[in-house]
DRENPA-3360 file (N, C-alpha, C; in nm, 2 decimals, always signed):
BEGIN
1 = MNVPKIGI = +0.09/-0.12/+0.00/+0.00/+0.00/+0.00/+0.09/+0.12/+0.00 ~ +0.05/+0.22/-0.08/+0.13/+0.34/-0.09/+0.09/+0.44/+0.02 ~ +0.18/+0.48/+0.11/+0.15/+0.58/+0.21/+0.20/+0.71/+0.17 ~ +0.12/+0.81/+0.18/+0.17/+0.95/+0.13/+0.29/+0.99/+0.21 ~ +0.38/+1.05/+0.14/+0.51/+1.09/+0.20/+0.48/+1.20/+0.31 ~ +0.38/+1.28/+0.29/+0.35/+1.38/+0.39/+0.32/+1.32/+0.52 ~ +0.24/+1.21/+0.52/+0.21/+1.14/+0.65/+0.33/+1.09/+0.72 ~ +0.42/+1.03/+0.64/+0.54/+0.97/+0.69/+0.63/+1.08/+0.76;
9 = LAAGSLLL = +0.64/+1.19/+0.69/+0.72/+1.30/+0.74/+0.66/+1.35/+0.87 ~ +0.53/+1.36/+0.87/+0.46/+1.42/+0.99/+0.48/+1.32/+1.11 ~ +0.47/+1.19/+1.09/+0.49/+1.10/+1.20/+0.63/+1.10/+1.25 ~ +0.73/+1.12/+1.16/+0.87/+1.12/+1.20/+0.89/+1.25/+1.28 ~ +0.83/+1.36/+1.24/+0.85/+1.48/+1.31/+0.80/+1.47/+1.46 ~ +0.68/+1.40/+1.47/+0.63/+1.39/+1.61/+0.72/+1.31/+1.70 ~ +0.77/+1.20/+1.64/+0.87/+1.12/+1.72/+0.99/+1.19/+1.76 ~ +1.04/+1.27/+1.67/+1.16/+1.35/+1.70/+1.14/+1.45/+1.81;
17 = LAACSGTP = +1.02/+1.52/+1.80/+0.98/+1.62/+1.89/+0.96/+1.56/+2.03 ~ +0.91/+1.44/+2.04/+0.89/+1.38/+2.17/+1.02/+1.34/+2.23 ~ +1.11/+1.30/+2.15/+1.25/+1.26/+2.20/+1.32/+1.38/+2.26 ~ +1.31/+1.49/+2.20/+1.38/+1.61/+2.24/+1.32/+1.67/+2.37 ~ +1.19/+1.66/+2.38/+1.12/+1.72/+2.50/+1.12/+1.63/+2.62 ~ +1.17/+1.51/+2.61/+1.17/+1.42/+2.72/+1.04/+1.35/+2.75 ~ +0.94/+1.38/+2.67/+0.81/+1.32/+2.70/+0.81/+1.18/+2.64 ~ +0.78/+1.08/+2.71/+0.79/+0.94/+2.66/+0.69/+0.93/+2.54;
25 = APNATPQV = +0.74/+0.85/+2.45/+0.65/+0.83/+2.33/+0.54/+0.74/+2.37 ~ +0.43/+0.75/+2.30/+0.32/+0.67/+2.34/+0.35/+0.52/+2.33 ~ +0.29/+0.44/+2.42/+0.31/+0.30/+2.42/+0.45/+0.26/+2.46 ~ +0.54/+0.36/+2.50/+0.68/+0.32/+2.54/+0.68/+0.27/+2.68 ~ +0.76/+0.18/+2.72/+0.77/+0.12/+2.85/+0.84/+0.22/+2.95 ~ +0.76/+0.26/+3.06/+0.82/+0.36/+3.15/+0.94/+0.31/+3.22 ~ +1.04/+0.41/+3.24/+1.16/+0.37/+3.31/+1.14/+0.40/+3.45 ~ +1.15/+0.30/+3.54/+1.14/+0.31/+3.69/+1.28/+0.33/+3.75;
33 = PSIESIQP = +1.31/+0.44/+3.82/+1.44/+0.46/+3.87/+1.46/+0.36/+3.99 ~ +1.58/+0.31/+3.99/+1.62/+0.21/+4.10/+1.64/+0.29/+4.23 ~ +1.58/+0.23/+4.35/+1.60/+0.29/+4.48/+1.68/+0.21/+4.57 ~ +1.79/+0.26/+4.62/+1.88/+0.18/+4.70/+1.81/+0.15/+4.83 ~ +1.84/+0.04/+4.89/+1.78/+0.00/+5.01/+1.83/+0.09/+5.12 ~ +1.74/+0.14/+5.21/+1.78/+0.23/+5.32/+1.80/+0.15/+5.45 ~ +1.91/+0.15/+5.50/+1.93/+0.08/+5.63/+1.88/+0.17/+5.74 ~ +1.82/+0.10/+5.85/+1.77/+0.18/+5.96/+1.88/+0.25/+6.03;
41 = SAPPDSSS = +1.87/+0.37/+6.07/+1.97/+0.44/+6.14/+1.99/+0.39/+6.28 ~ +2.11/+0.40/+6.33/+2.13/+0.36/+6.47/+2.06/+0.45/+6.57 ~ +2.01/+0.40/+6.68/+1.94/+0.48/+6.78/+2.03/+0.60/+6.82 ~ +1.97/+0.71/+6.85/+2.06/+0.82/+6.90/+2.13/+0.79/+7.03 ~ +2.25/+0.84/+7.04/+2.33/+0.82/+7.15/+2.27/+0.90/+7.27 ~ +2.22/+0.82/+7.37/+2.15/+0.89/+7.48/+2.24/+0.98/+7.56 ~ +2.37/+0.95/+7.55/+2.46/+1.03/+7.63/+2.48/+1.17/+7.57 ~ +2.44/+1.19/+7.44/+2.45/+1.32/+7.38/+2.32/+1.39/+7.38;
49 = AEPSASAT = +2.21/+1.31/+7.41/+2.08/+1.37/+7.41/+2.06/+1.47/+7.52 ~ +2.09/+1.43/+7.65/+2.08/+1.52/+7.76/+2.20/+1.51/+7.84 ~ +2.24/+1.63/+7.91/+2.36/+1.62/+7.99/+2.34/+1.53/+8.11 ~ +2.44/+1.46/+8.14/+2.43/+1.36/+8.25/+2.46/+1.44/+8.38 ~ +2.44/+1.36/+8.50/+2.45/+1.43/+8.63/+2.60/+1.47/+8.65 ~ +2.69/+1.41/+8.58/+2.83/+1.44/+8.60/+2.88/+1.55/+8.50 ~ +2.79/+1.61/+8.43/+2.83/+1.71/+8.34/+2.89/+1.83/+8.41 ~ +2.97/+1.90/+8.34/+3.04/+2.01/+8.40/+2.94/+2.12/+8.43;
57 = PPSASEAP = +2.93/+2.17/+8.55/+2.83/+2.27/+8.58/+2.86/+2.40/+8.51 ~ +2.77/+2.49/+8.49/+2.80/+2.62/+8.43/+2.89/+2.70/+8.51 ~ +2.96/+2.79/+8.45/+3.05/+2.88/+8.52/+2.96/+2.98/+8.61 ~ +3.03/+3.05/+8.70/+2.96/+3.14/+8.79/+2.89/+3.24/+8.71 ~ +2.94/+3.29/+8.60/+2.87/+3.39/+8.52/+2.75/+3.34/+8.45 ~ +2.74/+3.21/+8.43/+2.63/+3.15/+8.36/+2.52/+3.10/+8.46 ~ +2.57/+3.06/+8.58/+2.47/+3.00/+8.68/+2.38/+3.11/+8.73 ~ +2.25/+3.07/+8.75/+2.16/+3.17/+8.80/+2.19/+3.21/+8.94;
65 = AMTGAPAP = +2.16/+3.33/+8.98/+2.19/+3.37/+9.12/+2.09/+3.31/+9.21 ~ +2.13/+3.25/+9.32/+2.05/+3.18/+9.42/+2.07/+3.23/+9.56 ~ +1.97/+3.25/+9.63/+1.98/+3.29/+9.77/+1.97/+3.17/+9.86 ~ +2.07/+3.13/+9.93/+2.07/+3.01/+10.01/+2.05/+3.05/+10.16 ~ +2.05/+2.95/+10.24/+2.03/+2.97/+10.39/+2.15/+3.04/+10.44 ~ +2.12/+3.12/+10.55/+2.24/+3.20/+10.61/+2.34/+3.11/+10.67 ~ +2.46/+3.15/+10.66/+2.57/+3.07/+10.72/+2.56/+3.05/+10.87 ~ +2.59/+2.93/+10.92/+2.58/+2.91/+11.06/+2.66/+3.01/+11.14;
73 = VADGLCKA = +2.61/+3.05/+11.26/+2.69/+3.14/+11.34/+2.80/+3.06/+11.41 ~ +2.92/+3.12/+11.40/+3.03/+3.05/+11.46/+3.03/+3.04/+11.61 ~ +2.98/+3.15/+11.68/+2.98/+3.15/+11.82/+2.84/+3.10/+11.88 ~ +2.81/+2.97/+11.85/+2.68/+2.92/+11.90/+2.70/+2.88/+12.05 ~ +2.61/+2.81/+12.11/+2.62/+2.77/+12.25/+2.73/+2.68/+12.27 ~ +2.80/+2.69/+12.38/+2.91/+2.60/+12.42/+2.85/+2.46/+12.45 ~ +2.89/+2.36/+12.38/+2.85/+2.23/+12.41/+2.95/+2.15/+12.49 ~ +2.90/+2.04/+12.55/+2.99/+1.96/+12.63/+3.12/+1.92/+12.56;
81 = SALKITVS = +3.10/+1.88/+12.43/+3.21/+1.83/+12.35/+3.32/+1.94/+12.32 ~ +3.28/+2.07/+12.34/+3.37/+2.18/+12.32/+3.43/+2.24/+12.45 ~ +3.40/+2.18/+12.56/+3.44/+2.23/+12.69/+3.53/+2.14/+12.77 ~ +3.61/+2.20/+12.86/+3.68/+2.13/+12.96/+3.65/+2.19/+13.09 ~ +3.62/+2.11/+13.19/+3.57/+2.16/+13.32/+3.68/+2.12/+13.43 ~ +3.72/+2.22/+13.51/+3.81/+2.19/+13.62/+3.75/+2.26/+13.75 ~ +3.80/+2.22/+13.86/+3.76/+2.28/+13.99/+3.87/+2.36/+14.05 ~ +3.84/+2.48/+14.09/+3.94/+2.57/+14.16/+3.89/+2.63/+14.28;
89 = GGDGAAGT = +3.98/+2.68/+14.37/+3.93/+2.75/+14.49/+3.90/+2.65/+14.60 ~ +3.86/+2.70/+14.72/+3.82/+2.62/+14.83/+3.80/+2.70/+14.95 ~ +3.73/+2.82/+14.94/+3.70/+2.90/+15.05/+3.58/+2.85/+15.13 ~ +3.59/+2.86/+15.26/+3.48/+2.81/+15.35/+3.42/+2.92/+15.43 ~ +3.29/+2.90/+15.45/+3.21/+3.00/+15.53/+3.09/+2.93/+15.59 ~ +3.07/+2.94/+15.72/+2.96/+2.89/+15.79/+2.92/+2.75/+15.75 ~ +3.02/+2.66/+15.75/+2.99/+2.52/+15.72/+2.98/+2.48/+15.58 ~ +3.01/+2.58/+15.49/+3.00/+2.56/+15.34/+3.14/+2.59/+15.28;
97 = IYRNLVFT = +3.19/+2.51/+15.19/+3.31/+2.53/+15.11/+3.27/+2.57/+14.97 ~ +3.32/+2.68/+14.93/+3.29/+2.73/+14.79/+3.41/+2.71/+14.70 ~ +3.37/+2.64/+14.59/+3.47/+2.62/+14.48/+3.41/+2.67/+14.35 ~ +3.50/+2.69/+14.25/+3.45/+2.74/+14.12/+3.46/+2.62/+14.02 ~ +3.36/+2.60/+13.95/+3.36/+2.51/+13.83/+3.40/+2.60/+13.71 ~ +3.52/+2.57/+13.66/+3.58/+2.65/+13.55/+3.55/+2.58/+13.42 ~ +3.48/+2.65/+13.33/+3.44/+2.60/+13.20/+3.54/+2.67/+13.10 ~ +3.62/+2.59/+13.03/+3.72/+2.64/+12.93/+3.68/+2.59/+12.79;
105 = NSSSAPCT = +3.68/+2.68/+12.70/+3.65/+2.65/+12.56/+3.77/+2.58/+12.50 ~ +3.76/+2.45/+12.48/+3.87/+2.37/+12.43/+3.86/+2.35/+12.28 ~ +3.76/+2.41/+12.21/+3.75/+2.40/+12.07/+3.83/+2.50/+11.99 ~ +3.82/+2.50/+11.86/+3.89/+2.60/+11.78/+3.80/+2.71/+11.73 ~ +3.68/+2.72/+11.78/+3.58/+2.82/+11.74/+3.52/+2.89/+11.87 ~ +3.49/+3.01/+11.86/+3.42/+3.08/+11.98/+3.29/+3.02/+12.00 ~ +3.24/+3.03/+12.13/+3.11/+2.98/+12.17/+3.05/+3.07/+12.28 ~ +2.93/+3.06/+12.30/+2.86/+3.14/+12.40/+2.80/+3.05/+12.52;
113 = IQGFPGVS = +2.82/+3.10/+12.64/+2.78/+3.02/+12.76/+2.70/+3.12/+12.84 ~ +2.59/+3.07/+12.90/+2.50/+3.16/+12.98/+2.41/+3.08/+13.07 ~ +2.40/+3.12/+13.20/+2.30/+3.05/+13.29/+2.37/+2.96/+13.39 ~ +2.28/+2.87/+13.45/+2.32/+2.79/+13.56/+2.36/+2.65/+13.50 ~ +2.47/+2.59/+13.54/+2.50/+2.45/+13.51/+2.42/+2.36/+13.61 ~ +2.40/+2.24/+13.57/+2.34/+2.14/+13.65/+2.45/+2.06/+13.72 ~ +2.44/+2.05/+13.85/+2.55/+1.99/+13.93/+2.49/+1.89/+14.03 ~ +2.55/+1.77/+14.04/+2.50/+1.67/+14.14/+2.62/+1.58/+14.17;
121 = YVTGDDGH = +2.61/+1.52/+14.29/+2.71/+1.42/+14.33/+2.68/+1.28/+14.26 ~ +2.79/+1.21/+14.23/+2.78/+1.08/+14.17/+2.88/+0.98/+14.23 ~ +2.85/+0.86/+14.23/+2.94/+0.76/+14.28/+2.92/+0.62/+14.21 ~ +3.00/+0.53/+14.25/+2.99/+0.39/+14.18/+3.05/+0.39/+14.04 ~ +3.07/+0.27/+13.99/+3.12/+0.25/+13.86/+3.02/+0.30/+13.75 ~ +2.89/+0.29/+13.79/+2.79/+0.34/+13.70/+2.76/+0.49/+13.70 ~ +2.82/+0.56/+13.80/+2.80/+0.70/+13.81/+2.66/+0.74/+13.85 ~ +2.60/+0.67/+13.94/+2.46/+0.71/+13.98/+2.46/+0.82/+14.07;
129 = QVGPAAVR = +2.36/+0.90/+14.07/+2.35/+1.02/+14.15/+2.33/+0.99/+14.29 ~ +2.39/+1.08/+14.38/+2.38/+1.07/+14.52/+2.30/+1.19/+14.58 ~ +2.18/+1.17/+14.62/+2.11/+1.28/+14.69/+2.06/+1.39/+14.59 ~ +2.01/+1.50/+14.64/+1.95/+1.60/+14.56/+2.06/+1.68/+14.48 ~ +2.02/+1.73/+14.36/+2.11/+1.81/+14.28/+2.13/+1.95/+14.34 ~ +2.22/+2.02/+14.29/+2.25/+2.16/+14.35/+2.13/+2.25/+14.33 ~ +2.11/+2.34/+14.43/+2.00/+2.44/+14.42/+2.06/+2.56/+14.36 ~ +1.98/+2.62/+14.27/+2.03/+2.75/+14.20/+2.01/+2.87/+14.30;
137 = VGTKGDAI = +2.11/+2.95/+14.30/+2.11/+3.07/+14.39/+2.14/+3.19/+14.30 ~ +2.05/+3.29/+14.32/+2.07/+3.42/+14.24/+1.99/+3.41/+14.11 ~ +2.03/+3.51/+14.02/+1.96/+3.52/+13.89/+2.05/+3.48/+13.78 ~ +1.99/+3.45/+13.67/+2.07/+3.42/+13.55/+2.15/+3.53/+13.50 ~ +2.28/+3.51/+13.47/+2.37/+3.62/+13.43/+2.36/+3.64/+13.28 ~ +2.44/+3.73/+13.23/+2.45/+3.77/+13.09/+2.53/+3.66/+13.01 ~ +2.51/+3.66/+12.89/+2.58/+3.57/+12.80/+2.72/+3.60/+12.79 ~ +2.81/+3.50/+12.79/+2.95/+3.52/+12.79/+3.01/+3.45/+12.67;
145 = KLAPGASA = +3.08/+3.53/+12.58/+3.14/+3.47/+12.46/+3.28/+3.43/+12.50 ~ +3.30/+3.30/+12.48/+3.43/+3.24/+12.51/+3.51/+3.22/+12.38 ~ +3.62/+3.28/+12.36/+3.71/+3.26/+12.25/+3.78/+3.12/+12.28 ~ +3.84/+3.06/+12.18/+3.91/+2.94/+12.20/+4.02/+2.95/+12.31 ~ +4.01/+2.87/+12.41/+4.11/+2.88/+12.53/+4.06/+2.97/+12.64 ~ +3.95/+3.04/+12.62/+3.90/+3.13/+12.73/+3.81/+3.06/+12.82 ~ +3.79/+3.11/+12.94/+3.72/+3.04/+13.05/+3.62/+3.13/+13.12 ~ +3.52/+3.07/+13.18/+3.42/+3.13/+13.26/+3.39/+3.03/+13.38;
153 = SAPVGFVQ = +3.34/+3.08/+13.49/+3.32/+2.99/+13.60/+3.19/+3.01/+13.67 ~ +3.15/+2.91/+13.74/+3.02/+2.91/+13.82/+3.06/+2.87/+13.96 ~ +3.03/+2.95/+14.06/+3.06/+2.92/+14.20/+2.97/+2.81/+14.25 ~ +3.02/+2.71/+14.32/+2.94/+2.60/+14.37/+2.97/+2.59/+14.52 ~ +2.86/+2.58/+14.60/+2.88/+2.57/+14.75/+2.86/+2.42/+14.79 ~ +2.96/+2.37/+14.86/+2.96/+2.23/+14.91/+2.93/+2.24/+15.07 ~ +2.81/+2.20/+15.11/+2.78/+2.20/+15.25/+2.85/+2.08/+15.32 ~ +2.90/+2.11/+15.44/+2.96/+2.00/+15.52/+2.84/+1.91/+15.57;
161 = VGNFDPAV = +2.82/+1.80/+15.51/+2.71/+1.71/+15.54/+2.72/+1.65/+15.67 ~ +2.83/+1.66/+15.74/+2.84/+1.60/+15.87/+2.76/+1.68/+15.97 ~ +2.71/+1.80/+15.93/+2.63/+1.88/+16.02/+2.48/+1.83/+16.01 ~ +2.45/+1.74/+15.92/+2.31/+1.69/+15.92/+2.30/+1.57/+16.00 ~ +2.18/+1.53/+16.04/+2.15/+1.41/+16.11/+2.19/+1.29/+16.02 ~ +2.28/+1.21/+16.06/+2.32/+1.09/+15.98/+2.20/+1.01/+15.94 ~ +2.10/+0.99/+16.02/+1.99/+0.90/+15.99/+1.91/+0.96/+15.87 ~ +1.91/+1.09/+15.86/+1.84/+1.16/+15.75/+1.93/+1.18/+15.63;
169 = CKPTEVRG = +2.05/+1.22/+15.65/+2.15/+1.25/+15.54/+2.19/+1.12/+15.47 ~ +2.22/+1.01/+15.55/+2.28/+0.89/+15.50/+2.41/+0.92/+15.42 ~ +2.51/+0.96/+15.50/+2.64/+1.00/+15.43/+2.69/+0.89/+15.34 ~ +2.73/+0.93/+15.22/+2.78/+0.84/+15.12/+2.91/+0.90/+15.05 ~ +3.01/+0.81/+15.04/+3.13/+0.86/+14.97/+3.09/+0.88/+14.82 ~ +3.14/+0.99/+14.77/+3.12/+1.02/+14.62/+3.25/+1.02/+14.55 ~ +3.24/+1.00/+14.42/+3.36/+1.00/+14.33/+3.38/+1.14/+14.27 ~ +3.27/+1.21/+14.26/+3.29/+1.34/+14.19/+3.15/+1.40/+14.16;
177 = LRVYPPQE = +3.15/+1.49/+14.05/+3.03/+1.56/+14.01/+2.99/+1.53/+13.87 ~ +2.86/+1.52/+13.85/+2.80/+1.52/+13.72/+2.76/+1.66/+13.69 ~ +2.81/+1.72/+13.58/+2.79/+1.86/+13.54/+2.72/+1.87/+13.41 ~ +2.61/+1.94/+13.40/+2.55/+1.97/+13.27/+2.58/+2.12/+13.24 ~ +2.66/+2.15/+13.13/+2.67/+2.29/+13.10/+2.54/+2.35/+13.07 ~ +2.53/+2.48/+13.09/+2.40/+2.55/+13.07/+2.35/+2.53/+12.93 ~ +2.21/+2.50/+12.93/+2.14/+2.48/+12.80/+2.20/+2.36/+12.72 ~ +2.24/+2.26/+12.79/+2.30/+2.14/+12.73/+2.24/+2.02/+12.79;
185 = TASMFVPL = +2.22/+1.92/+12.71/+2.16/+1.79/+12.76/+2.27/+1.68/+12.78 ~ +2.39/+1.71/+12.73/+2.50/+1.61/+12.76/+2.57/+1.65/+12.88 ~ +2.61/+1.55/+12.97/+2.67/+1.58/+13.09/+2.82/+1.55/+13.09 ~ +2.89/+1.60/+13.19/+3.04/+1.57/+13.20/+3.07/+1.53/+13.34 ~ +3.17/+1.45/+13.36/+3.21/+1.40/+13.49/+3.34/+1.48/+13.53 ~ +3.33/+1.53/+13.66/+3.44/+1.60/+13.72/+3.49/+1.52/+13.84 ~ +3.60/+1.46/+13.84/+3.65/+1.39/+13.96/+3.67/+1.48/+14.08 ~ +3.61/+1.45/+14.19/+3.62/+1.53/+14.31/+3.57/+1.44/+14.43;
193 = AGTGCAGT = +3.66/+1.37/+14.50/+3.62/+1.28/+14.60/+3.56/+1.36/+14.72 ~ +3.46/+1.31/+14.79/+3.41/+1.37/+14.90/+3.29/+1.29/+14.96 ~ +3.20/+1.36/+15.04/+3.09/+1.29/+15.10/+2.96/+1.36/+15.07 ~ +2.86/+1.29/+15.03/+2.73/+1.35/+15.00/+2.62/+1.28/+15.08 ~ +2.50/+1.34/+15.07/+2.39/+1.28/+15.14/+2.31/+1.19/+15.04 ~ +2.30/+1.06/+15.06/+2.22/+0.98/+14.98/+2.07/+1.00/+15.01 ~ +2.04/+1.05/+15.13/+1.90/+1.08/+15.17/+1.87/+1.22/+15.13 ~ +1.76/+1.27/+15.19/+1.72/+1.41/+15.17/+1.74/+1.49/+15.29;
201 = PPGQQLSV = +1.84/+1.56/+15.30/+1.87/+1.64/+15.42/+1.77/+1.76/+15.43 ~ +1.77/+1.82/+15.55/+1.67/+1.93/+15.57/+1.72/+2.06/+15.50 ~ +1.84/+2.06/+15.46/+1.89/+2.18/+15.38/+1.96/+2.13/+15.25 ~ +2.01/+2.22/+15.18/+2.07/+2.19/+15.05/+2.22/+2.14/+15.08 ~ +2.26/+2.03/+15.01/+2.39/+1.99/+15.02/+2.48/+2.05/+14.91 ~ +2.42/+2.10/+14.80/+2.50/+2.17/+14.70/+2.42/+2.29/+14.65 ~ +2.49/+2.39/+14.62/+2.43/+2.51/+14.56/+2.52/+2.56/+14.45 ~ +2.46/+2.63/+14.35/+2.53/+2.68/+14.23/+2.48/+2.81/+14.19;
209 = KTIQNS = +2.57/+2.90/+14.15/+2.54/+3.03/+14.09/+2.56/+3.03/+13.94 ~ +2.51/+3.14/+13.88/+2.52/+3.15/+13.73/+2.66/+3.16/+13.69 ~ +2.68/+3.13/+13.56/+2.82/+3.14/+13.50/+2.86/+3.29/+13.50 ~ +2.99/+3.31/+13.54/+3.04/+3.44/+13.55/+3.18/+3.45/+13.48 ~ +3.22/+3.57/+13.44/+3.35/+3.58/+13.38/+3.46/+3.55/+13.49 ~ +3.56/+3.47/+13.44/+3.66/+3.43/+13.54/+3.75/+3.55/+13.57;
% end
């Protein structure tokens, strides 16, 4: 069959035009691009996600300003653990001997002491109390600041218990004194041999005054 040349030329032109424009010719098999397989990525490193507790803290210029609790006062109350107690003096009057309990600050920081110490006789290996504790005499004194090595004292009166009725006093040998520093719940032992009343005498066997400057 004879095909007109014009038709052949027209069909050729259309194919050439399609090739140049990139448009696939009709009925041509489409080209599918190959896709490389994608491997799953490794999980993120948790150490880089958030700073750990051991991370370097921000510098002082970067850290937010914070108001903390006030610093503890250096010269707080004198505690038993910071004190050394000795006995001095020995003046007598009307059947009573007066001695001073000397409280010395044995720590490396200043402390404050004020008021009456607790004083009683003790004896035995267990240090049990003998008779009534010392009676307070006078008024509470001013607070005294003790620098390291400084001392203050409290006068203590020791009554001659031989003046009491032995049946009532029940004289008992004592090893020393149990002393509670003022405003303290811990006690200290001070060696001081003597005689106390295990009973309840008609008068005080011990008396104590407030802490005073030595």
